[in-house]
N, C-alpha and C positions, 0 to 999 in steps of 0.2 A: 643297656641299649645305648647306641651312639647316635647322635644327631650331627648333621652337617649344616653349619650356618654359612650361607652363601651371600656374599656381597657382590652382585653381578656387575653393577656399574657404580660410579662414584656419586651420582646424583640422579634423581628421578623426576620425570615430567609427566603430566597427565595427558593422555590421548583418548578422547571419547570417555567412555565409562570405565575403561580398564586402566590400570596403573602400570605403564611400561617403564622399565628401568634403563636409563641412558647415562652415558659417560659425561661427567662434568667437563673433563678435558676432551673435547671432541677431536683434538689433534690425534690422540691415540685410538679413539673409538674402542676402548679396551674392555675386555671381558675378564673379570676376576675369577680365579678358581675358588673352590670352597675351602673353608677352614674347619676341621673337625672339632667339635666341642661335645662335652658330655651333658646329658640331660638327666638330673637326679630325679625328676618327676616321672620319668617313663616307667611304666609297670608292665607293658606288654612286650613279649619277645618279638623281635623284628623279623619280618620276612623281606624278601628281595624282589625288586622289579628291575629288569634289564631290557636292553634293546639298542637300536641304532637310530641316530638322528641324521637325516639327509636333506639336501635341497631338492628342488623340483626336477633337477636334471639327474638325480641319483647320486650326486657327489656327497661324501660324508661331511658333516659340519663339526670339526673339532672345536671344543670350547663352548658348545651350546649348553645353556643352563636348564637344569631339570629341577623343579621345586615343588614340594607339596604345598598346595594352595592354603594360604592362611597361616603358614608356619615359616620358620627359618631353615627347615630341613631341606637339603638339596644336594645336587651333584653336578659335575661337569663332564661332558663327553670327552673321550680321549682322541688321539690323533686319527683314529678310524671312525670316529663318530659314535663309538660305543659308550654306553653309560650303565651304571648299576646304582640303585638307590634303596636304602633300607626304609621300610614303612611299618607302621604298627600292625600287629597280628590281625586286628579287626580293621580291615581295609574298606568296609562298607561306606560308601559316600566319599571316599578319599579321591581327590582330583589332583592330577599332575599338570603343572604348567611348564610348557616347553618354550624357550625364547632364545633368540640369537639376534644380535645387532644387525639391522637391515632386513629382517624377516618378520613376518606377521606371527605373533605369539599364538599358541594353540593350547587349549585345555582339554584334557582327556580324563574321564572317570575310570578308575582302575578296575572296579568290579572284581571278578575272580581270576583275572589274567596275571601271569607271571612274566610275560614278554610283551612289550609294546614298541613297535617300530613306528617312527614318526617322519613325515615329510613336511618341512616348513616352506611356505611360499614367500618369495622375496617381496619386499616392500620398498621399492626405489623412492617413493614419495617420502617415506619415513626418514630415509637417509638424508634427503635434501632439506628436511625441515629445520635442522639445526645449523646455524651459521655462527661464525666467530664475529664478535664485536670487540671493541676496546675493553681490555681487562675482563673478559668473560665471553659467554655465548648465550644464545637465545634461540627460540623457535623462529623460523622464518615467518610464520604467521603472526608473530608478536612484534615484528620490527616496526618501529615508529619512524625511523630515519630512512634515507636513501642509501641502500647497500646493494652492490652488484657482486655476484658470486661466479667464479670461473672454476669448473671442476677439473679433476685430474685428467680425464679423458681429453678435454680441450687443451690442457696444458701440454700433454704429450702427443698432440696430433702430428707434430713434425719436429725434427731436431733443430734446436737453436742454441747458440752460444750463450744467450742471456734469456732467462726465463721470462723477462718482460716482453720479449718479442712475441711470446705466445698470447699476450693479452690483446694484440692488435686486432681490432674489429670484434672482440668478444664481449665487450661491456659498453653500454651506452654512456656517453659523457666522458669516455676515456680515449684520448688520442695518443697513440704510440707512434713515435717518429724514429725510424732507424737512421742514425746520423750518416752512416755509410755502410758499405758492404764488407769492410775489412773483418777478418777473423777476430772475434772478441771486441768488435767496434761498439761504440757507445750508443745508448738508446735514450731518447728524451720522452718523458711521459707528461701529458697535460690533462688534468682532471678539471673539467669545466673552465678551461681557459687559463691565461696567465694572470697572476696577481701582483707581481712585484717588478720593479725596475732594477733595483740594486741587488736584490737577493735571488736565490735559487727558486725556480718555479716547479721543480720536480716534487712529487709527493714524498711523504715520510714512509719508509718501508719498515715494517715490524715483523721480524722473523721469530716465530714461537714466543712472542711477547717481548722480544728485545728490539728496541729502536735502532735500526742498522744505519750506518753511514753510506751514502751513495747507492749505486745500483747493486742488487744482490747477485753479483757475478760468481759468488762462491757456491751457488747451488746448481745442481743438475735438475732438469725437468722431472726426472723420475723420483727425485727426493720429495716432491710436493704432493700433499694430500688435497689442499684446496687453497684458493686465493680469494679473499674478500676485499672489495674496494669500497671504502667509506667515502661518500661524496658530499653529503650535506652537513651543515654545522651541528645538527643534533648528534650525528654519529662521530664527527671528528673533534668536537670541542673537548672531549675527554683527554685529547692529546694537546690541547691548549696552544702554546706558541709554535708548535710544529705541525698544526693541523690545517693551516690555511690552504695548502695546495692539495688537500686530500690525503688519505692514509691507505696504504696497501698492506693488508694483513696476510702474511704468508705462513701457512700451517704445514709443517713437514710431517712425513709419515712416522708412525711409531708402532710398537709391538701390538699384537692382537691375540687375545684369548689364550687358550692352552695349546700345547703342542708346538711344533716348529713348522714354519712356512718359509719356503725359499722362492724369491721372485727374481727372475733373470730377464733382462731386456738387452737386446742388441740391435743395432741399426748401422747400415752402411749407405752413405750418400755419395753421389758424384755431382759436383758443381761445375758450372760453366758460365761464361759471359752470356747474359740474356740476349743481348743484341749488339752487334758491332756498329760503331758509327760509320756512316757512309762517307769515307774520306776519299780524296783524290788519289788515283794511282800514279805511276811514274809519268806516263804520257800526259795526263791531265795537269799534273804539277808543273811540268816543263812549259806547257801552254800558258798557264796562269803567270809563271815567272816572266815569260816573254811579253805577255800583255802588260804587266806592270812596267817592264823596261820601256816598252813603246810609249806608254802613257806618261812616263817621266823623262822622255827624251833620251833614253839610253840605247846602246846597241843591244840587240837580242842576245840573251844568254845562251840559247841553244839554236842549232840549225834545224831545218825541217827533217833532214835525214836522221839527226840524233833523236829528235822527238819521236819519229816513227819507229825507232828501234828500242825505245825505253820499255815499252810494255807495262806490266803491272808494277814492277819494282818491289821494294820491301814493304810488307804489311807489318808495321810496327805493333799493331794490336796483337798479331800472332806471336811476336817476339816477347811481349810482356805478359799476356794472359795465357792461362792454361786450364785444362780440366783438373779439378782438385777434389780429393776425397774428404769425407767426414766419417769418422769412426766413433761410435757412441755405445758404450757398454756399461751396464750397472747390475749389481747383485745386492739384494737385500735379504737378510736372514732375520726373521722375527718369530716371536712366540713367547712362551713363558709357562708358568704353572703356579698354582697356589696364589700367592700375593704379588708375584713379580712378573712383569712383562718387559720385553726388551726388543730392540732392533739394532742390528749392526749391518751397515751397508757401505758399499764402495762404488765409485763410478769413475770412468775414464772417458773424457771427451777430447777428441783430437781432430782439429780442423785445419787442413791446408787451404791457403787462400787461392783465389783465381789469379792473383798477381804472383808471379814466381818469387819464391823466397819468403812469403808471408805465411804465418801459421799461428795457431792458438791451441794450447793444450791445458786441460784442467784435470787434476787428480784430486778426488775428494773421498774422505772417510767420515761416516756419520755414525753416531751412537745415541740411542735413547734408552733410558731405564725408568720404569715406573714401579714403585714398590710400596705396598701397604704394610706399614710397620705394625699397626694395631687398628682397633676400631676407630681411633681418634687421630692417628698420625699416618701420613703418607709422604713420600718424597718422589721427586722426578728430576731427571737430568737429561739435558740435550747438548750435544756438541757436534760441530762440523769443522773439520780440518781440511783446508784446500790449498793446493799448490797450483799457481797459475803461471804459465810461461807463454810469452807472446813475442813473436818476431814480426816487427813492423816493416812493411814495404808500401806504406800508404802515404808517401810523400805527396801532399796535396798543395793547392794554392799556387802561387807564383805566376809568372808570365814568360812568354817567349821560350818556353821549354826549360825553365830553370828548376822545375820540379819533375819528379819521375812521371806522374800521370800526365802532367802537361806536356812533357817531352814525347810521351808515347803518341800523343795526338798530332803534334806539329812537326815531328821529325820528318825530314825529306825522304820520300819513297825512293829517291835516286841514290841514297846513301846506303852502304852496306853496314850491317851491325858490327862486323869484325874486320880487322885488317888481315892481310894475307898471312901474317905471322901469328895470328890467333889473339892478338891484343884487341881491346875495344877501340872502335873507330871514333875519332874526334870529329863529330859532325860539322862543327864550325869551320873546319879546314877544307871541307869538300868543295865548297863554292865560295867565291868572294862575297856574294850577296847574302850569305847566311849570317844571322845574328851571332855574335860571340857568346851570347847568353845561353844559346841552345846546347843542352847537354844530352849526350846519348843516354837514354833511359836505362841501358844495361849497366852503366856505372852505379846507379842507385841500387840495382838488384844484386850485382856481383861484388861491388867494391865498397859498399856502405851497409852497416847493420845497426839496427836498434832492437835490443832484446830487453824485455821487461820480465823480471821474476818477482812474484808476489806470493807471500805466505799469509793466509787468512785463517784466523782462529775465531770461532764464535762458540761460546759455551755459556750455558746458564743452568742454574739449579734452583729448586724451591722445596720448602717443607710446608705441608698443609696440616692444619690442626683444626679438628671439629670438636669443640667442647660439648656442643649439642648438635643434633643433625641439621638444625637450621642455620648454624653459623660456621663459616669457613674463614680461618685466619691463614693468610698465605704470606710467607716471607721468602722473597726471591732475590737472587743476585746473579749477575752475569758479566762477561767481559768480551769485548771485541778487540782483537789485535791484528793489525795488518802491517807487515814489513815489505817494503817495495825497494827494488833496486833496478835502475835503468842504465844499461851500458850502451853507449853510442861510440861507434868507431868508423872512421873514414880512412881507407887504406892509402898507402903511398901510390897505388895505381890509379886512384881516382884523379880525374883531371885537375891539374893545378893544386895538388895536395902533396904534402910531405908527411902525412899521417896525423890524424887528429882523434883524440880520445876524450871522453868525459864519462863520469859516473855520478849518478844522483841516487842517494838512498834516503828513505823516509820511514818513520815509524809512527803509526797512529794507534792510540789505545783509548778505549772508552770503557769505563766501569759503571755499572748500573746496580742500584739497590732499589727494590720495589717492595712495599709493605702494604697489604690491603686486608680489609676485613669485609666479608659479605654476609648479609642476612637475607635468607629467602624462605618464604613460608606462604601457605594458602590458608585463609581464614574463611570459615563458613562456606567453603566450596565456591566462593564468589570473588573474594578479594585476594589477588595474587600480588605479593609485595616482594621486591628485590632491592636491597639497599647496599651500596658499595661506598666505602671510604678508604682513603689511603694517602700515603706520601711516598715520593720517589726522589732519588738523588742520582744524577748522572754527570760525570765529568768527561772532558775531551782533551786529549793532549797530543800534539803533533810535534815531531822533531825531524829535521832533515839535515843532510850533509852532502855537499857537492864538491867534486874536484875535477880537474881537466889537465890536459897537456897537449902540446903540439910539437911536431918535428921528431919523428922516430927514425932510427937507422934501419929498422926492419919492421915488418908487420907481425913478427913473431909473437910479441906480447899482447897486442891489441889493447884491451882495457885491463889486462892482468897486472900491469906494472906502469902506473903513471909516472913513476920516478925515472923511467927510461926516456922520457921526452926531453927534447932540447929546451923547450920553453914551458915550464910548469905553470898552470893557471893558478890564480889566487883562490884558495878554497873558501867556501861559504857554508854557513850553517844557520839554523833558525830554530825557534821554539815558540809554541803558542799553547795556551791553556784556557779553558773556560769551564764554567760549572752551571748546571741547571738544577734548581731545587723546586719541587712541585708538591702541592696539596690538591687532592681531587676527591670528588664525591658525585654519586649518581643515584637517582631513585627511579625504578621502573615499577609502575603500578598498573594492574589490570583489573577491571571490574566485570564479572560475569562473562569473561572471555569475549567482550564486545567493545569495551572502551579502554583504551590504552593511553598511558601518560608516561613521559620520560622527561626528567630534568637532570642536568649535570652542571658542574662548575669545576673549573681548574684554575689554580693560582700558580703562575710560574715566576720564579725569581732567577734572573740571568745576570751573570757577572759581566756580560758584554755591554750593558747599558749604564747610563750615568746615574749618579746618586740621586735618589728621589724618583727615578724612572725604572728601577730595576725590576719591579713587580708588574706583571700584567694579569688581568683577570678575564676569564673566558667562560661565560655562562651559556647555556642553551636549554631549550625546551621543545617538546614535540607532543602532538596529540594524534591518535589514530582511532578510527571508528570502523569496526567490522560490521558493515551494513548487512552483509549476508547472514549474520547470526541473529538479526532481529526477527521477531515473530511475523512481521508482515512480509518477510522474504521467504518464509517457509511454504512448502506445498508447490513450488514451481521448480522446474528442472533446467531452466536456461542459465540463470546466474548461480554458479556454485560458490564463487568467492567474489566479494567486493569489499575492498578496504580503502578508506580515504585517509590521507596523511597530511599533516602540516607541521612544519618545524621552523625554528629560528635560533640563531646562535652567533657567537663571536669566536673567531679563532685568530691566531697571530702568526708572525714570522720573525725569526731572528735573522734579519737581512743585512747584518754588518759583521765585520771581522771581530775577533775577540778584543782587540785593543783600539777600536776605532774611536772611542770617546776619550782616549788618553793622549796627552801631548808627548809623543814618543821622540826619541833621538835616534838618528840614523848615522852609520859610519861612512866615512869617505876619506879621500886623500887630496892633498894640495901641496904645492911646491912653494917654498920660501927660499929664495937664493938658489943654492945648488942642492938643497936638501928636500926630501920627500917626507911629509908629515901626515899622520892620520888624525882624524878629528871626529867629533860627534856634533850633529846639528839637527835642528827640527826639520821635519819633512815639509813637503809642499802642501799638505792637506791640513787645514785648520780643524782641530777636534771640536765637536759640538755637543750640546745637550740633547741627546737623542732619546726618543721613546719608541715604543713598539709600533710596528705596522699591525693594523687590526682589520680583519676581514669580517664583515657582517653578511650573513647569508639567510635568505628566506626561501623556503621550499614548499611547494604544494605537489602532492603525489597521489596516484591512484593505482591500485592493483586489482585487476578484474579477471576472474576465471569463468569461462562459459562451458556448458555441457560437461559437467563433472571434471572441470579443469582440463579438458582436451584442448581448449584455446585459452591462452593466458596473455593478457595485455598489461603492460606497465607503462605509466606515463608520469613524467615529472616536469614541473616548471620551476625555475630557480632565478633568483636575483641576488647577485653577489657583488658587494662593494668593498673595496679595500681603501682605508683612510690612512693618513699620515705616512704616505709613501716615502721611503728613504731613497734619496737620489743625490748624485754628485752635482754640486752647484758651483759655478765659476765665480770667483771673487775679483774685485778691483785690485789692481797691482799695489795700491796703497796699503793693503792689508798685510803685505809681506808673505802671503800665501796665495797659491793659484786657485785652489778649490777647497770646498768643505762638503761634508755630508749633512743633509738636513731633511726633516720631515716636511715635504713640499707639495704633495698632491694626492690624487685619488684615481682609482680605476674601477670601472664597472664591467661585470660580465653578466649577461642574462641569456637564458636559453631554454630549450625544450628537448627532452630525451624521451624516445619511444622505443619500446621493445615488444616483440610478439613471438609467442611460441604456439605451434599448432601440431597436435598429434593427428596426422592425416589418416593413417591406418594403424590399427593396433591389433591386427590379427596375426597369423603366422608371418605375413609380410607387414613389417612395421616401417612407417615413414613419418619422420618428424621434421618440421621446419622451424627454424628460429632466426630472428634477425633483429637488428637494432639500428637506429639512426639518431644522430645528435646534431642539434643546431645551437650554435653559440655566437653571440654578438658581443664583441669586446669594444670598449670605448674609454678613452682617457677623459676623465671629468675635469681635473685641474692639475696644473704644474706650477712651478715656482714663478710667481709674477706673470703667469700666463705665457711664458716664453717657451717656444718649441725646443726640442732637443734633437739635434742631428746625430745619428749613430751610423755604425757600419761603414767605416772608412776603408776604401780599397785603393791600392796603387798597383796597376798592371801596366805601367809605363804609358800606354795610350790613354788611359783614364786614371785620374787620381782625385777621388771625391768621396763624400758621404752619399749613401744611396737609401738610407732609411730615416724616418722621422717619427717623433712622438709629439703630438700636438693635441690640444684640448678639443674635444668633440669628435676626434677621429680614432679609428682602431689603432691598437698598439702595433708598432713596427711596420707601418705602411711604407712602401717604396716611394722614393722621392727623387725626381729628376726632371728631365726635359721631355717634351713631346715633339716627335718628328713631324715634319710637314713636307714630305717628298724630297726632291733633289733640286739643286740649282741647275742652271743651264750648262754648267761644267761638270755636273755629276757629283758634286759634294752634297752632304746631308744638310737639309734645311731644317731648322728648329723653330718652333712657334714662339713668336714674340708676344707673350701673353699680356704684358703691360703696355705694349704698343709704344715703346720709347725708341724704337729703331735699332736697338742693340740686344744681343743675347747675353744676359747676365744671370746671376743667381736669383734675381727677382722673377725670372721666367720659369723657375722650377715649380713643379706641381706634383700632385699625387698620381703615380703611374702604376700602382699595383698594390695588392693586399695579400700577404702570405697566409692570412687566416681563412680557413675554408668556410664556405656557406654551410656545408654539412659534411659529415663523414659517417660511414656506415659499415656494417658487416652482415653477412647472410650465410647461413649454414643449412645444408640438407643432409639428413642422415637416414639411410635406408638399410634395413636388415631383412634377410630371408634365409631361414634355417641358419647355417653357419656363416653366410656371406654378409659382408657389410660394405657399403659404398658411401663415402662422405665427400661432399663438395663444399668448400668454404671460399666465399668471395669477400673481398674487402676493398674499400675505396674511399675516395675523397672528391669533393666537388667544390669548385669556385675558388680554390687557393692558387695564388700566383707564385712563380719561381723566378728569382733573379738569377739568370744564367750568366754568372761572371765568367764561366769558362769560355763563353762565346765571344767575349770582348777581344781577347788577343787571338783567338782561334778563327775569327771571321773578319776582323777589322784591322789587324796589324800588318799592313802590306809593306813590301820592300825589305822584309827581314828573312826571306827564304823559308817561311813557315808553311807547312802543309795545312790544308783547310778542308772543310766539308765540300763535297762535290758540287753542292748547290751554289757555292760562291763562284765557281767557274761558269756554271750553266745559266745563272740568273743575276749578273751584275750589270751596272749601268753602262750603257753605250748610247751614242746618239740615236741608235735604232731601237733601243730598249730602255726608255726613260722611266718606266714604271716597274723597275726591277726590285728585287729584295735586298740587293747589296749595292753600295755606291761604286763609283769609279775606282778601279784597281790602281791605286797610286799611293806612294809613300807619303804624299802630302795630305792624305785623307785624315780628317780630324773627327774623333769620336768623343761623345760625352755620355754620362749616365743618362740613359733615355729609355723610353718605352720599347725600344727595339729589343732590349735584352730581357724584358719581362715576358714570360710565357705562361700559358695556362698549365697549371700543374695537376689538373683533375685527372683521375684515373680510376679504372675498375680492374681489379686483379683477381685472377683465380689463385688465391693464396695457397691452397692445398687441395689436392684430390687424392683420395686414398681408397684402395680396394683391399679388404682384409678377409681372412677366413679363420673362423674359430672351430677347431677340431672337436668333434663330439667324443667325449671321453667317458661315456656312461659305463662302458664295459670294463674300464680299468678300476671302477669303484673308488677312484681317488687315492689309491694306495701309493702311487708314485707321482704321476703327473696329474695335477688337479685341473690345469687349463693350459692350452697351447694355441697361440694365435700367430699367424704370419700375415704380413701386409706389404704392399707396394704403394708408394705414393710419389707425388711430384709437387714441387713448390715453385711458385712464380712462373708457371708454364705459360700463362696467357696474361698479357697486360694490354688494356685498351686505353690509349692516351694520345694526346696531340703534342706532348712534350718532345722536343727534338733531340735531347741528349740521351745519355745512357738509361737513366731511370728517373721517374718522377718522385719516387719515395726517397728524398734526399734532404740532408740538413747539414751542410759542411761545417757550420760554425758551432753546432752541437748544443743548442739549447738557449735558455733564458729568453731574451727578446730578439734573437737573431734567427728567426725561422725563415725557411724558404730560400736558402742560399745554396747555389751549386757552384763550387769553385774547384774544378778538377778533382771531384770526389771519387773515392773507391767505389766502383759499381756494385750494386746488389746482384748476386748471381741467381740463376735458376738451378734447380737440382732435382735429382731422382733418388729415391730412397727405397731400400729393401730392409725389412726388419722382422723381428719376432719377439713375442712376449710369452714367457712360460712361468708357471707356478707349480712348485713341487711340494 
């Protein structure tokens, strides 16, 4: 007689009184096939039971486990859901247990039957109970820290070039800011506010256990199984010096069960400019130019006859912007048998930008393999290979039309895009009053290119050893490698150009070694203990090389031959290396499934810091009480779940460059006599004895479920303080250095996060609502000698000044400038003399805005009826200000022939209109950084609306197509805001402490999408 020993999952957790078997690696959610073994003790001749395992819709379940209760004898269903299992001849009292991940298990007594067909009921709650945490996983009910989870359906709700865009509005406490709308454009993520002045404020991203550098642009949305966001110190302290800004754990998909499953996703989107700026047409432009000439005592530029004949003129927004497609396709093939599960997948994401000539392409191949070598050994391997190609046409910033986007706004509507011979028109030559800085935006589109090619490799592998069932020893290693090349070329046809080329290449490589041991056991059915210990090593190496050349005889080579240039540039190169060595430990203890305790500690040693300060220590602790499990809560039906949480911990930040504490020498050139000599000399920054930035965080939380968890409320209050802030400090000239970096201050963030889920209807018509809202208050506690720090210097000719400030007792990054006080009798802007000294000086500057929102939120409605599904997702922000730098030169720089918003013509100062929005139209108008340019950036946006249909496939018996879904959706279709420019969701400077700035940014588009999802 043969017996089949089945190890269905890698680890088991108890649910109620039954022992359900779940995967230790929830990334794969893997079902293992059976391994046949002999049983010398068997004396009865076997008989056979067969049948089919299906889900509630009649689809077969390949890989379902069938086991004789109380034994190791079992079988696995095949691709059609069919199974066959040998049982002893005497089958009286024998019970079969049918189980499949995500479905409720079922027990059936055999009796005299030889055929048993089973239908398993899905258990969505069971799937959601397991969440990934640092270096492991746990049941959601057993979490002691503050962790938010975003599932695959939310991640794939609409196409994005960066998976982080899908987090916007999905999790409380997580603010996602899209820097601009360019294809492949950057994204800034803030978890519970900003912590650092000198360092990065983005969270740490961990992909399948590998701490990844920067944003995870190498992944397609369809690659993701789930995303967990660790927010409080109890959950992030296990990552020590990199956990201060929060941690985002990204788990990718892997193979499932037996048989083969093919998943195909395809979507096509069409993007367009959400809303055009209301600029002056040709007639209005000529009228404004004549008004300026009259006010400045000049002869009119245009006659009345000419003005009446100009009409609309050129709409430069139509010349620059276009409708642009997005094509997104992915194919995953997964499955396995016996002891091996696999997934091989590929995806292609191609996005053309709404600015002509811009695009972003990503090509990815993913593989995962999980193999059980024996009862004690198993291995797993994950790899992602990505090719990224980006064509940039997002020339931002500048003034008077010196950048592409700026030129598209201020170019004269009386000018033609092209000359009669087809060449690009030089706008500055059309009229004598036009600024020579103004460049036709078509030069940037047609005669200048920036192309970025990147190859990204992320691969990690691990071997797991279980000497006894309670102990897991895991030895893992991985590598991240990124090779970038940026080619810039400005052709000979570009205005005032004889051809300019530059190439920059860089290579980043990080190697990781992680070694952990985990002990997990339950004692006396009440004491649940999980202990983790380990050490890790990771190094980081960056190299770069750059070359350039100017003066080409032809545009034939572009960047393919810098040696063809008349004037080669001096090549540059660089190298940087740092190492992080860590020891970590964590204890999770639960008593009677009511009282939970977590404690962790991590020691990080970094090569970046000074001798004596290289090691930082980051402990944490958390308690949770499942009140709903107490005896006094039994017998009532209102409160189904109630858990109270409290946590405290320390995390850190490596906020300095690898060699900031060393006295480095820098190369240069000097002339002695008639000779040029190279030299090495100290830099201008004095190295200092630096120590870690340390963030202390306290969190109180509550999880409440009502009416059998049909209503779920989550609430958290946190207080987060960062000490020993690293910041650049100016030095007296007598030092011989201009600046140094020092630990000089502290910042505090405190806030409240609320989330709500409600299952309104759960009949054939299902309707669920979920939303979240987050409040954060940021304050600078101390700075070096209490001195404020001015930041964000801008120079747009008409204004050259700092417009942000960091000051004790105030929010980080507040806008700083003058307050306007109407107009003088001649129509000039009057500024408030706050110190009453009779002059307008720097002493009259004050706080004029705050880029930090009062709160931000997300709201989702999901309705299903039979095969139809309707989703509405809203997202917004309230109380944040935007410094509209774009409006400075576009509304105040008179006398340069710049086009402007129509409102400037309709509502400027005249003796009859002294309460106007704009001053007198004159080239003598003086502007300063003032509250005029600070606008309310609050908005409410219909981020996504989707209508889908899931085809009923019961009649196919799942033999070919298991599921088929088609959908139509729209993104950014409605936006309610008072912001006057293209889009309130903007962040030109791209992160850190420079939020809320709009300086001729690439607009975020709206789009329409058609797509399908199919499983075979």
